[in-house]
C-alpha positions in Angstrom: -23.6 -46.6 2.0 -26.5 -48.9 2.8 -28.4 -50.2 5.8 -29.8 -53.7 6.2 -31.9 -53.8 9.4 -35.3 -55.3 10.0 -36.2 -53.3 13.1 -38.0 -50.3 11.6 -37.4 -48.1 14.7 -33.6 -48.7 14.5 -33.6 -48.5 10.7 -35.4 -45.1 10.9 -33.1 -43.7 13.5 -30.1 -44.8 11.4 -31.5 -43.2 8.3 -32.2 -39.9 10.1 -28.7 -39.8 11.5 -27.1 -40.6 8.1 -29.2 -37.9 6.5 -27.7 -35.3 8.9 -24.2 -35.9 7.3 -24.0 -34.4 3.8 -20.8 -36.5 3.2 -22.9 -39.7 3.6 -24.9 -41.0 0.6 -27.5 -43.5 1.6 -28.0 -45.7 -1.5 -30.6 -48.1 0.0 -32.2 -49.6 3.0 -33.5 -53.2 3.3 -35.2 -55.3 6.0 -33.5 -58.6 5.1 -30.3 -59.9 3.4 -32.4 -61.2 0.5 -33.8 -57.8 -0.3 -30.4 -56.3 0.4 -28.8 -58.6 -2.2 -31.4 -57.5 -4.8 -30.7 -53.9 -4.1 -26.9 -54.5 -4.3 -27.2 -56.0 -7.8 -28.8 -52.7 -8.9 -26.4 -50.5 -6.9 -22.8 -51.6 -7.2 -21.3 -48.4 -5.9 -22.1 -49.2 -2.2 -18.9 -48.8 -0.1 -20.1 -49.3 3.4 -23.0 -51.5 4.7 -24.4 -51.5 8.2 -25.7 -55.1 8.6 -27.8 -56.5 11.4 -27.1 -60.0 12.5 -30.5 -61.1 13.7 -32.4 -60.8 10.4 -35.5 -62.8 9.3 -34.7 -65.5 6.7 -30.9 -65.4 6.0 -29.1 -64.0 9.0 -26.5 -61.3 8.7 -23.7 -63.8 9.4 -25.1 -66.1 6.7 -25.4 -63.2 4.3 -21.9 -61.9 4.7 -20.2 -64.2 2.1 -23.0 -63.5 -0.4 -22.6 -59.7 0.0 -18.8 -60.0 -0.3 -19.2 -62.1 -3.4 -21.1 -59.2 -5.1 -19.1 -56.4 -3.5 -15.6 -57.8 -2.6 -14.3 -54.3 -1.5 -17.3 -53.3 0.5 -16.8 -52.5 4.2 -19.3 -54.1 6.5 -20.3 -53.0 10.0 -22.2 -55.6 12.0 -24.9 -54.1 14.2 -26.0 -56.6 16.8 -27.4 -57.5 20.2 -25.1 -60.5 20.3 -21.6 -60.2 21.8 -20.5 -63.8 22.1 -17.0 -64.7 20.9 -18.1 -67.2 18.2 -20.3 -64.7 16.4 -17.7 -62.0 16.6 -15.0 -64.2 15.1 -17.4 -65.6 12.5 -18.3 -62.1 11.4 -14.7 -60.9 11.3 -13.4 -64.0 9.5 -16.1 -63.6 6.8 -15.3 -60.0 5.9 -16.8 -57.7 8.5 -14.6 -54.7 9.5 -16.5 -53.7 12.6 -18.8 -55.2 15.2 -21.0 -52.8 17.1 -23.6 -53.3 19.8 -27.1 -51.8 19.2 -26.7 -50.2 22.6 -24.1 -47.9 21.1 -25.2 -44.2 20.8 -26.1 -43.2 17.3 -23.4 -40.5 17.2 -20.8 -43.2 17.9 -22.2 -45.4 15.2 -21.9 -42.5 12.7 -18.3 -42.0 13.8 -17.6 -45.7 13.3 -19.0 -45.4 9.7 -16.5 -42.6 8.9 -13.7 -44.6 10.6 -14.4 -47.7 8.5 -14.7 -45.6 5.3 -11.2 -44.2 6.0 -9.8 -47.7 6.3 -10.0 -48.3 10.1 -12.2 -50.4 12.2 -14.4 -50.0 15.3 -15.6 -52.3 18.0 -17.9 -51.5 21.0 -15.8 -51.6 24.1 -17.6 -54.6 25.6 -17.2 -56.5 22.4 -13.5 -55.5 22.0 -12.9 -56.8 25.6 -14.4 -60.2 24.8 -12.3 -60.4 21.6 -9.1 -59.6 23.4 -9.9 -62.1 26.2 -10.6 -64.8 23.6 -7.4 -64.1 21.6 -5.3 -63.8 24.7 -1.6 -63.4 24.0 -1.6 -65.2 20.6 1.0 -63.4 18.4 -0.1 -62.1 15.1 1.2 -63.8 12.0 4.0 -61.9 10.3 2.4 -60.9 6.9 4.8 -57.9 6.4 6.6 -59.9 3.7 3.3 -59.9 1.7 3.2 -56.1 1.4 4.1 -54.4 -1.8 7.1 -52.0 -1.9 4.9 -49.0 -1.7 2.9 -50.4 1.2 6.2 -51.1 3.1 7.3 -47.5 2.4 4.0 -46.3 4.0 4.5 -48.7 7.0 8.0 -47.3 7.5 6.7 -43.7 7.2 4.0 -44.4 9.8 6.7 -45.9 12.1 8.6 -42.7 11.7 5.6 -40.7 12.9 4.6 -39.2 9.5 1.0 -38.1 9.1 -1.1 -39.1 6.1 -0.5 -35.6 4.6 3.2 -35.9 5.1 3.3 -39.4 3.5 1.3 -38.1 0.5 3.9 -35.3 0.1 6.8 -37.6 0.6 5.8 -40.0 -2.2 4.0 -37.5 -4.4 0.6 -39.3 -4.1 -2.8 -38.1 -3.0 -4.1 -38.5 0.6 -6.9 -40.7 -0.8 -4.2 -43.0 -2.3 -2.5 -43.1 1.1 -5.7 -44.1 2.8 -6.3 -46.8 0.1 -2.9 -48.3 0.8 -3.4 -48.2 4.6 -6.8 -49.8 4.3 -5.2 -52.7 2.3 -2.3 -52.8 4.8 -4.8 -53.3 7.7 -6.4 -56.2 5.8 -3.2 -57.9 4.9 -1.7 -57.6 8.4 -5.1 -58.4 10.0 -5.0 -55.3 12.3 -7.4 -52.5 13.0 -5.2 -49.5 13.8 -2.1 -47.5 12.9 -0.6 -48.4 16.3 -0.9 -52.1 15.6 0.8 -51.7 12.2 3.7 -49.7 13.8 4.1 -52.1 16.7 4.1 -55.1 14.4 6.7 -53.5 12.1 8.9 -52.5 15.0 8.8 -56.0 16.5 10.2 -57.4 13.3 13.0 -54.8 12.7 
């Protein structure tokens, strides 16, 4: 993972917290998008990036498409003091998986990193509330038809209450492969949780 944050106090706190988790490998830190892009070119194995929005030079929002161009599969967690709907939607539409307030406790930020790495998403409660209010009751587009046969098998299995381990056993694949498929299912259906996947599937069957 990597951290792009210009506030040295926040950056230091994040680094210390990440280093407490042996499963996390901090590849680099940067104080700007420009420096982050230089580091990305030298470290293509980054899978999760914690990205500040209010950065000097190119902002985090402006940097999103540039980062995704270099790392199409990277998961990006926006870390911000801003919680207005326009910024939230701009970030999500340009490839961010999560949007977290800087007021969020470090432990929760660490948990969100693991959640995103496993294919999920996280939003600070206050931000999620704004997002829900903005969206209102707009129905989600039915993208189920765009899923592959294996992805549909997994969606059906989730609907039947099977766990990741049970799905892996059912289709003779690894749990990591199940997580990979579910991550792509989330992206295709534009949802952030297993509950949303199941509800969407059941509403169409």
